[in-house]
C-alpha positions as CSV (number, residue, x, y, z in Angstrom):
1,X,115.6,119.0,82.5
2,X,116.7,120.8,85.7
3,X,120.4,120.7,86.5
4,X,120.1,122.8,89.6
5,X,121.7,126.2,88.8
6,X,122.5,125.7,85.1
7,X,120.4,127.6,82.6
8,X,120.6,129.4,79.3
9,X,120.8,133.2,79.3
10,X,120.9,134.9,75.9
11,X,121.6,131.6,74.2
12,X,124.6,130.8,76.4
13,X,124.6,128.2,79.1
14,X,125.3,129.8,82.6
15,X,126.0,128.4,86.0
16,X,124.3,130.7,88.4
17,X,125.0,134.1,86.9
18,X,128.3,133.2,85.3
19,X,128.7,132.3,81.6
20,X,130.4,128.9,80.9
21,X,131.6,130.3,77.6
22,X,133.5,133.0,79.4
23,X,135.0,130.4,81.8
24,X,136.1,128.2,78.9
25,X,137.9,131.1,77.2
26,X,139.6,132.2,80.4
27,X,140.7,128.8,81.8
28,X,140.6,126.5,78.7
29,X,139.2,123.0,78.5
30,X,138.7,120.4,79.7
31,X,137.4,122.3,82.7
32,X,135.3,121.2,85.7
33,X,132.9,123.9,87.0
34,X,130.8,123.7,90.2
35,X,127.9,125.7,91.6
36,X,128.3,126.7,95.2
37,X,124.6,127.4,95.5
38,X,123.8,123.9,94.1
39,X,126.0,122.2,96.7
40,X,124.7,124.2,99.6
41,X,121.1,123.7,98.4
42,X,121.4,119.9,98.4
43,X,123.2,119.6,101.7
44,X,120.7,121.9,103.3
45,X,117.8,119.8,101.9
46,X,119.2,116.7,103.7
47,X,119.7,118.6,106.9
48,X,116.2,120.1,107.0
49,X,114.6,116.8,106.1
50,X,115.6,115.2,109.4
51,X,113.7,117.9,111.4
52,X,114.1,117.0,115.1
53,X,115.6,113.6,114.6
54,X,119.2,113.5,115.9
55,X,121.4,113.1,112.9
56,X,124.8,113.7,111.3
57,X,125.2,114.2,107.6
58,X,128.6,112.8,106.6
59,X,129.5,113.9,103.1
60,X,131.2,111.1,101.1
61,X,134.6,112.6,100.3
62,X,135.3,110.2,97.5
63,X,132.5,111.8,95.4
64,X,134.4,115.1,95.2
65,X,137.4,115.7,97.4
66,X,138.4,119.2,96.4
67,X,139.3,121.2,99.5
68,X,137.0,124.1,98.5
69,X,134.1,121.8,98.0
70,X,134.7,120.2,101.4
71,X,135.1,123.6,103.1
72,X,131.7,124.7,101.9
73,X,130.1,121.8,103.7
74,X,132.3,122.1,106.7
75,X,131.1,125.7,107.1
76,X,127.5,124.3,107.0
77,X,128.4,121.9,109.9
78,X,128.8,118.8,107.8
79,X,130.4,115.6,108.9
80,X,132.5,113.5,106.5
81,X,132.7,109.9,105.4
82,X,136.3,109.0,104.5
83,X,137.9,105.8,103.1
84,X,141.7,106.6,103.3
85,X,144.2,108.5,105.3
86,X,144.5,111.0,102.4
87,X,140.8,111.8,102.6
88,X,141.2,112.3,106.3
89,X,143.9,114.8,105.8
90,X,141.9,116.6,103.1
91,X,138.9,116.8,105.4
92,X,140.9,118.2,108.2
93,X,142.6,120.8,106.0
94,X,139.2,121.8,104.7
95,X,138.0,122.6,108.2
96,X,136.2,119.4,109.2
97,X,135.7,118.7,112.9
98,X,137.4,115.4,113.6
99,X,134.6,114.3,115.9
100,X,132.3,114.5,112.8
101,X,134.4,112.1,110.7
102,X,133.6,108.4,110.1
103,X,136.2,106.1,108.6
104,X,134.9,103.5,106.2
105,X,136.7,101.2,103.7
106,X,137.8,97.6,103.7
107,X,141.6,98.1,103.9
108,X,142.4,100.6,106.6
109,X,146.2,100.7,107.3
110,X,147.8,100.8,110.7
111,X,149.2,104.3,110.0
112,X,145.7,105.6,108.9
113,X,144.1,104.1,112.0
114,X,146.7,105.6,114.3
115,X,146.3,109.1,112.7
116,X,142.5,108.9,113.0
117,X,142.8,108.0,116.6
118,X,145.2,110.8,117.3
119,X,142.9,113.4,115.9
120,X,139.8,111.9,117.5
121,X,137.5,110.9,114.7
122,X,133.9,110.0,115.4
123,X,134.2,106.3,114.7
124,X,135.5,103.5,112.5
125,X,133.1,101.5,110.3
126,X,134.6,98.1,110.8
127,X,134.4,95.7,107.8
128,X,136.1,92.4,109.1
129,X,137.4,90.4,112.0
130,X,141.1,91.2,111.2
131,X,140.3,94.9,110.9
132,X,138.8,94.9,114.4
133,X,141.9,93.2,115.7
134,X,144.1,95.8,114.0
135,X,142.1,98.7,115.4
136,X,142.4,97.2,118.9
137,X,146.1,96.7,118.5
138,X,146.8,100.2,117.3
139,X,144.5,101.8,119.9
140,X,146.2,99.8,122.7
141,X,149.7,100.8,121.5
142,X,148.9,104.5,121.8
143,X,146.4,104.2,124.7
144,X,143.4,105.5,122.8
145,X,139.8,104.2,122.9
146,X,138.5,103.5,119.4
147,X,134.8,104.1,118.8
148,X,133.4,101.6,116.3
149,X,130.4,100.5,114.4
150,X,130.3,97.4,112.3
151,X,129.4,97.6,108.7
152,X,126.9,94.8,108.0
153,X,126.1,93.4,104.6
154,X,122.3,92.9,104.6
155,X,122.2,91.1,101.2
156,X,119.8,93.7,99.8
157,X,119.7,94.1,96.0
158,X,120.1,97.9,95.3
159,X,119.2,97.3,91.6
160,X,122.0,99.4,90.4
161,X,125.1,98.9,88.3
162,X,127.0,95.8,89.6
163,X,130.2,97.8,90.0
164,X,128.5,100.2,92.5
165,X,126.4,97.6,94.3
166,X,127.9,97.0,97.8
167,X,125.1,95.3,99.8
168,X,125.0,91.8,98.3
169,X,126.7,88.8,99.9
170,X,128.9,88.5,96.8
171,X,130.4,92.0,97.4
172,X,133.6,92.6,99.3
173,X,132.1,95.0,101.8
174,X,130.9,94.5,105.3
175,X,130.1,91.5,107.5
176,X,127.3,89.1,106.9
177,X,124.4,90.5,108.9
178,X,123.5,87.1,110.2
179,X,127.0,86.6,111.8
180,X,127.5,90.2,112.9
181,X,126.3,89.5,116.5
182,X,129.4,87.3,117.0
183,X,131.7,90.1,115.9
184,X,129.9,92.5,118.2
185,X,130.3,90.0,121.0
186,X,134.0,89.8,120.3
187,X,134.3,93.6,120.3
188,X,132.9,93.8,123.8
189,X,135.9,91.8,125.0
190,X,138.5,94.1,123.6
191,X,140.1,96.6,126.0
192,X,140.4,99.6,123.7
193,X,137.2,99.3,121.6
194,X,133.9,101.1,122.3
195,X,130.8,100.1,120.4
196,X,128.6,103.0,119.3
197,X,126.6,101.9,116.3
198,X,125.7,99.8,113.3
199,X,126.7,100.8,109.7
200,X,125.3,99.7,106.4
201,X,125.7,100.9,102.7
202,X,124.0,99.0,99.9
203,X,125.1,100.8,96.8
204,X,125.2,104.0,94.7
205,X,122.8,105.8,92.3
206,X,119.7,104.3,93.8
207,X,116.4,105.7,92.4
208,X,114.0,103.8,94.6
209,X,113.6,104.1,98.4
210,X,112.5,100.4,98.8
211,X,116.1,99.0,99.0
212,X,116.9,101.6,101.7
213,X,113.8,100.6,103.7
214,X,114.5,96.9,103.3
215,X,118.0,97.4,104.6
216,X,116.8,99.5,107.5
217,X,114.3,96.7,108.5
218,X,117.3,94.3,108.8
219,X,119.3,96.9,110.8
220,X,116.5,97.3,113.3
221,X,116.2,93.6,113.8
222,X,120.0,93.4,114.4
223,X,119.8,96.3,116.9
224,X,117.1,94.4,118.9
225,X,119.2,91.2,118.9
226,X,122.3,93.2,120.1
227,X,120.3,94.8,122.9
228,X,119.2,91.4,124.1
229,X,122.9,90.5,124.3
230,X,123.4,93.6,126.4
231,X,125.1,95.6,123.6
232,X,123.7,99.1,123.3
233,X,123.5,100.9,119.9
234,X,123.5,104.7,119.9
235,X,123.5,105.3,116.2
236,X,122.5,103.8,112.9
237,X,124.6,104.7,109.9
238,X,122.4,104.1,106.9
239,X,125.0,105.0,104.3
240,X,124.4,107.0,101.2
241,X,123.6,106.1,97.6
242,X,120.6,108.2,96.8
243,X,120.7,108.7,93.0
244,X,120.5,111.8,90.9
245,X,118.9,112.6,87.5
246,X,121.4,112.1,84.7
247,X,118.7,111.9,82.0
248,X,115.2,110.5,82.6
249,X,115.8,108.9,86.1
250,X,113.3,109.9,88.7
251,X,115.1,109.6,92.1
252,X,113.1,110.3,95.2
253,X,112.9,113.8,96.5
254,X,115.3,114.1,99.4
255,X,112.6,115.1,101.9
256,X,110.4,112.1,100.9
257,X,113.4,109.7,101.1
258,X,114.3,110.8,104.6
259,X,110.6,110.7,105.6
260,X,110.3,107.1,104.5
261,X,113.4,106.3,106.6
262,X,112.1,108.1,109.7
263,X,108.7,106.5,109.5
264,X,110.2,103.1,109.4
265,X,112.7,104.0,112.2
266,X,110.0,105.3,114.6
267,X,112.5,106.2,117.2
268,X,113.0,110.0,117.9
269,X,116.0,109.4,120.1
270,X,118.2,107.2,118.0
271,X,120.9,109.2,116.1
272,X,121.0,108.6,112.3
273,X,124.2,109.0,110.3
274,X,123.9,109.3,106.6
275,X,126.6,109.5,103.9
276,X,125.4,111.2,100.8
277,X,127.9,112.2,98.1
278,X,126.6,112.1,94.5
279,X,123.2,113.5,95.7
280,X,124.9,116.6,97.0
281,X,127.5,117.4,94.4
282,X,126.5,115.4,91.3
283,X,124.2,117.9,89.5
284,X,126.2,120.8,90.8
285,X,129.0,120.3,88.4
286,X,129.7,120.3,84.6
287,X,132.7,119.3,82.5
288,X,133.5,121.7,79.7
289,X,135.1,120.3,76.6
290,X,136.0,121.7,73.1
291,X,135.3,119.9,69.8
292,X,138.7,119.5,68.1
293,X,137.7,117.6,64.9
294,X,134.6,116.2,63.2
295,X,135.3,112.9,61.5
296,X,132.8,111.1,59.4
297,X,133.0,107.5,58.1
298,X,130.7,105.3,56.2
299,X,129.3,104.0,59.4
300,X,129.8,106.6,62.1
301,X,130.1,110.3,62.8
302,X,132.7,111.1,65.4
303,X,133.1,114.4,67.3
304,X,136.6,114.3,68.7
305,X,136.7,116.3,71.8
306,X,139.6,117.4,74.1
307,X,138.1,115.7,77.2
308,X,138.8,112.0,77.7
309,X,138.2,109.0,79.8
310,X,141.0,110.1,82.0
311,X,139.0,113.2,82.8
312,X,135.6,111.5,83.3
313,X,135.8,107.7,83.5
314,X,132.1,107.0,84.3
315,X,131.0,106.4,80.7
316,X,133.9,104.0,80.0
317,X,133.7,102.2,83.4
318,X,130.0,102.0,84.0
319,X,128.6,102.6,80.5
320,X,126.8,105.6,82.1
321,X,124.8,108.3,80.3
322,X,125.4,111.9,81.1
323,X,123.6,114.7,79.3
324,X,125.8,116.7,76.9
325,X,124.7,120.2,76.0
326,X,126.1,122.9,73.7
327,X,127.3,125.9,75.6
328,X,126.0,128.1,72.7
329,X,123.4,126.2,70.6
330,X,123.8,126.8,66.9
331,X,121.0,128.4,64.9
332,X,122.6,127.3,61.6
333,X,123.5,123.8,60.3
334,X,121.8,120.5,61.0
335,X,121.7,117.9,63.8
336,X,123.4,114.6,63.4
337,X,124.0,111.6,65.6
338,X,127.6,111.9,67.0
339,X,129.8,109.7,69.1
340,X,131.7,112.1,71.3
341,X,135.2,110.5,71.7
342,X,138.4,111.7,73.3
343,X,142.1,111.7,72.6
344,X,143.0,108.7,74.7
345,X,144.2,105.6,72.8
346,X,141.4,103.3,73.9
347,X,138.2,102.4,72.1
348,X,136.4,102.8,75.4
349,X,137.4,106.5,75.4
350,X,134.0,108.1,74.9
351,X,131.8,110.5,76.9
352,X,128.7,109.9,74.8
353,X,127.4,107.9,72.0
354,X,124.6,108.6,69.4
355,X,124.0,112.1,70.6
356,X,121.9,114.3,68.4
357,X,123.8,117.6,68.2
358,X,124.4,120.4,65.8
359,X,128.2,120.7,65.9
360,X,131.2,122.4,64.3
361,X,134.8,122.3,65.3
362,X,135.7,124.6,68.2
363,X,132.2,124.3,69.7
364,X,132.2,124.1,73.5
365,X,130.1,121.4,75.1
366,X,129.0,120.8,78.7
367,X,128.9,117.2,80.1
368,X,126.3,117.7,82.8
369,X,126.1,116.1,86.2
370,X,129.9,115.9,86.5
371,X,130.2,117.1,90.1
372,X,130.5,113.6,91.5
373,X,133.1,111.0,90.5
374,X,134.5,113.3,87.8
375,X,137.8,115.0,88.8
376,X,138.1,112.7,91.8
377,X,138.4,109.6,89.6
378,X,140.5,111.3,86.9
379,X,144.1,110.2,86.1
380,X,147.1,111.2,84.0
381,X,146.7,108.3,81.6
382,X,148.5,109.1,78.3
383,X,150.5,111.7,80.2
384,X,147.5,114.1,80.1
385,X,147.6,116.8,82.8
386,X,144.4,116.8,84.8
387,X,141.8,119.6,84.3
388,X,141.4,122.8,86.3
389,X,138.4,123.2,88.7
390,X,136.4,126.3,89.1
391,X,133.8,127.2,91.8
392,X,131.1,129.7,90.8
393,X,129.3,131.7,93.5
394,X,126.7,133.9,91.8
395,X,128.6,136.2,89.4
396,X,131.9,135.5,91.1
397,X,134.2,132.5,90.3
398,X,137.3,131.1,91.8
399,X,140.0,128.7,90.5
400,X,140.0,126.1,93.2
401,X,142.6,123.9,91.5
402,X,144.8,125.1,88.6
403,X,145.3,123.0,85.5
404,X,148.2,120.6,85.9
405,X,151.4,121.4,84.0
406,X,153.7,119.0,82.2
407,X,156.2,119.6,85.1
408,X,153.5,118.4,87.5
409,X,153.4,115.1,85.5
410,X,157.1,114.2,85.6
411,X,158.9,116.9,87.6
412,X,159.7,114.5,90.4
413,X,160.8,111.6,88.3
414,X,164.5,110.9,88.0
415,X,166.7,109.7,85.1
416,X,169.2,107.0,86.1
417,X,172.9,107.9,86.2
């Protein structure tokens, strides 16, 4: 299985030219490690696939919001898709151009809208009538024009986990595509609103292009309806959601996925915005963890590791599967089926179940494909400091976020007099 730039050299797993065993010894575990070449390779694959079609790749900041990760893409010329004021500030600090930032999310606050207008973002992806009213009000108060597209809900089944499906009529996201023309019509009457596009996002971890194509069909029909109303559309934001290989999935090759979109679009002038996240960083990261204890019962064999659901919540939240590899495979001993469980006091605290591994205490394991929705979804549950993050570039490596200390956990809390 190919995880981009991860490979065994002399029986030790490396990322690019750097030993993961060495990093675990130097920085401890749990530890997130990313491949710079892996990130750049995936972003560039998206960029090249569009060829001459006008486009803007807006990396989905929620997938991995580390400043160093964002800066790598900003240097490549990336745009960014944000869903909070905090993500806006992160992107700006990382070197993003405000005019390449799109603001998504169902609950934009007045302060976030104001800040986004002040710095001059590309546009807001509007998700409801009251949100449109709020953007108009804030923009009018500070005498700014707000560029908007409306996020439409096309009722397309992405055939993914229900928690990451966003394009069905039962989901909280977007505006019913059948009633969207009325909201666009209202937007034309507002003094500080400028319509620029249509937005759509149907879900995450998609491994088939057909749902994307089905959604695009509906966007193009809507675009034609709006043009008949005298409303011009200058861009289509087709969202993100392209899946990656965690185990035996076969997601489309990026170039083929974009080709299918462009063939259906058949308009060399219309600008396409796309919001990949997982597809860029997912397979570029690994979570390192140490085996603390091996515990066998009459029914189960447990490998108790030092990483937990607070470090990587995907298995607990989505029942997701991520490959787990030994950093230095053992040549002695025997394989057994292990449940890899963490220290958090929850039965749902596991990173893998029924994994055939040859293990001993102190072994270091790598939970693969942890570059997306790993650290960014981590927490301090059970008063556990969050892991450190390392960026590898060839045979060089950099600590891009130090491990939290106990003082970081409670240093700002106060005891009552």
